[in-house]
N, C-alpha and C positions, 0 to 999 in steps of 0.2 A: 505496500499501500503505499504510494506516493505520499510524501510530505506536504501539508500544506502550507509551508511558508520555506520553501527551498532555496538553492544560491541563486536560481534564477532571477527569482524576485527580490530576491536581497540583492543584487546585480541592478536589477532594473530599478529599486529605490533610490539607491547611489546614485547611479546615471539620473535619475530625473532631478535630484537634489543636483546636483553638480551641474548638468545641464540648463537648467532653470537661473539658477545662478550665471553660468556664460553669458545667459541671452538677455538675462539683466542688465550685466555688466559693457556687453560689447557692441551691443544693438543701437545704433540710434531710434529711441522712442519715437521720437518726434515723426519718422519718416516710415517706420517700421507698423506703430501703432504699439499697445501693448499686446504682448506674446505671452502666453497660457500654455506650459508642457503639462498636457493631462495625462499623458498615461504613457509610459515605457513598455516596449516588448521584446524581452531580450530571447535567441532562438537559443535554442539546446544545447547545442556546441559553446555557447557564449559568443559566439562570432559576429553575430549582426544585431544591433539596436533598434530596432524600430520606435523613432520617438514622436511621438501625436502631440498636435497641438494647436490652439485656437487662436485666434484674434480678436480681440472683443470690440475693434475698429470695423462695422461694414464696408466702411468705406476704402478700406485695403484691400487693393488688387491681391489673392492667391496665390497666384501663379508664381509672380517673380518674387513672392518674399518665400514660396515652396522654395525657388533655383538659388537664391539669395541662400537659403539657410543649409541648406545642399553642398553649396557651394565653398561654405565656413565650418562645412562637418569634417574635414581633415583638421582643421587647424584645431576646433573644440577637440577632437579627437585626442592631440597632441598635446592638449592642456590637462584631458581629465588623465593622461597617462603618467602624468609628474602631480597629480592631486591623488590619484587615487592608489592605493597599492594592489595591484594587481598583474599578474604575471603579464596578460594579452587583455588589451581593452580592446572593447567589441565595435564594428565597423558603424558609424552613425546614419540611418537614413533618416530626415524630416518628412512626416504624413502630416497634410491639412485633417483635421479634425472635423468633423461636420457636428459632431451631435450636439454642438450647443446652437449651432442654425436650426437644425432641425427640430432641437426641443424647444426652442422659442417660436418658429414656425406653428406647431400642433399647439402651442399653450394659445396662441392668437386665434386659431382655427376653433378651438375650443371656446374660450372667451366672445368669439363674434357669435360662435352656436347658442351661446347662454344668454345673449344680449338681443338675441331673435325670440327668446320665447316668454 
């Protein structure tokens, strides 16, 4: 029976905290908007970490933001290698998390249905 809180989850939590700090410190928030790291999913062999993020500014175009973060992934990985005490640091992939947008859209749909009654 697998452990509920195994090594993958511990590594994912550690990467999430450190990447959130890096994004806050190294990106221009005036240009990119406020970015939130919502989840990190680490592959079973710890070689790849998918970092799901959302942007609270709806006016920000997400495609250039995803490209910019993925271009900075090598730099972030290098910094993580110096900060973390791990033999190998996973390769970072940034993915836009649409769950916040979907949730707000569903919430507004429910509110509009309740107003109609």
